[in-house]
N, C-alpha and C positions, 0 to 999 in steps of 0.2 A: 565194058566189064562183062564177063560171062556170068551166067546164072549161078554157077558154082562159086564165083568169087564175091557175089553180092552179100552184103551183111544181112542177116536174118531180119533185122528191123526195117530194112529197105523194101521188103516185099510182103505181099499178102499171100499166104500159102493155104490152100484149101485141100483138106483130105476129103475126098468124095468116096463114100462107102456105099457099095452096091450089094444088094441081097439077091437071092435066087428067085427072080421074077422075070417074066417076059420083057418088062420095061428095061431091064439092064442091057438088053441088046442095043438100046438107043442112048446109053449113057454118054456116048461121045458128044451128043448134043449139049449136055450140061458142061462137059469139058470145054467145048468150043465157046459157049456163052460166057463161062467164067473167065477163060483166057482173054476173050475180047474185052472183058471188064477189068482186066489188069491182074488177074489172079494167076499164081503158079499153082498148078493142079497136080495132085498125086492121087491115084486111084487105089482103093483097097476093096476087096470083095470078101464076103463070107465064103466058106468053102463051096457051098452050092451056087453062090452068085458067080463064081468064076466060070461056071458052065455056060452062062448066058452072055458073057461079054466077049468082045473081040480083043484079046490080050495084045497081039502084035499092033493092032491099030491104036489102042490106047497108049501103049508104050511109045509109039512113034509120035503121037500127039503131045504127050506130056514130057517125054524125055526121061521118064522114071519107070522103074519096074512096077508092075501091078502086083501088089502084095495081097496074098491070101493065106499066108502062113508066116509064122515067126521066122526071123533070120537066125542063123547059127550064132551063138554067143561071140565067137571070134571074128565074125564078119563085120565090116564097117556098116553103119547105117547111112545109106545114100540119100534117104529122104530128108528134106529140110523139116524143121519143126513146124507144126500146124498153127495157123492163126484162127482157123475155123473148121468146123466139120459140117458136112451135109450127108445125111443118110437118105439116099434116094436111088432106087425104090427101096423102101423099108418093108419087110415082110412082118406078119404077125409074130412069127417065131423070133425074129431079131428084136422087135420092140419089146416083147415079153421078157426075153432073156436080159436085155439091157436094163429094163426097169427093175429087174430082180438082182442086178449087179453081177450077173454071170459073165465070165471072161473066158469062154471055152474056144475062142478063135481070136485071131489077131485084130480083126475089126472091132469086136466087142471089147477086147482089151484096151484098145485106144479110146473107145467111147467112154468106158468107165473111168479111165485115167483122165480123159479130157474134162469130165465133170470136176474132178479134184483139182485140176489146173485152172478152172474157170474159163475154158475155151468156148466161145460162142458156138452153139450147135443147133442145127435145123434137121428135122426129120419129116419126110414126106412119104407116108405109107401108101402102098398099093396092094390091094388084096380083094378077094371076093367077099360079098356080104355074109356068106356062111361062116367065114373065118372072123371077120371083123365084128360080128354080132356077139362073139364070146365075151362074157363079162371081164375076163382077165385082160383082154386087149384094151377095153375101155378104161379099166383101172390103170393099166400101164401108161396109156396116153396121159391120163390125169396126173400120174406120178411124175412123168417126164416134164409136163408143163410146170408143175410145182417146183421142179428143180431149175427152172429157167430155160429149158429147151424150147425152141420155137417149133410148135407142132402144126404142120399144114394138113389138117384133117377136119373136114366138116361132115363126113359121112354121107355126102350127097353130091358126088362128082364122078368123073370118069375113073378116079382112083378107087372108088367103091362100086363094084359091079356085081352082077349075078354070076354065079359059078360058070366057068367056061365061056363067058361072054365078054370078057375084058378086051379093050382095044389099047394095047401098049403104046401105040403111036400117038394117042391122045394125051399122054402124060403131060402135065403142065410144067414143063421145065422153066418157062418164063416166070412162073410164080415162085419157083424155088430160087431163081436168081434174084427176084425182087425181095424175097425174104432175106436172102444173104446180104444184099445191099443194106436193108434196114437193120438187120442184126449187127452188121459190122459197124454201121454208123453209130448205133447205140453204144457199142463196146468202145468206140473211140472217144466218146464224150466223157 
């Protein structure tokens, strides 16, 4: 049976949301890890996130369009419904807007809606210490945690680095996959 013909309940669908960060260049790594783990993956980006990803490569890997804008009302939605969300890399901007309930782009719209639908969600920020030190970012992470979002942030890893000194290649995709496995296991019980 083709992917299109599978019943939604028969597959796990991951919406992978990428923000405007050098890490987004490597998001194909997460796509491949999740697919090897049995996930159907759809990629969304924030408007700036799209500048960092290889759209043709991701569309070939996933078989779905990379969404960074809302579809036209009369167009069919070709993406299957999500079972889980991963926001990685997540920027300070996206984390703060999301925690404030702002839906000014398609990625944030889905994340805000996902909370209301009870969809398991993981966020893995990546930014420099000058940005992450801002009190609003810390408050936003606390708010997301309180809502049940799995937050992968300890403030002391490669994801938190000095300005202009980050190494996007060190982003811990394997930890994101482990959190996805844990989060989905919990939601299945």
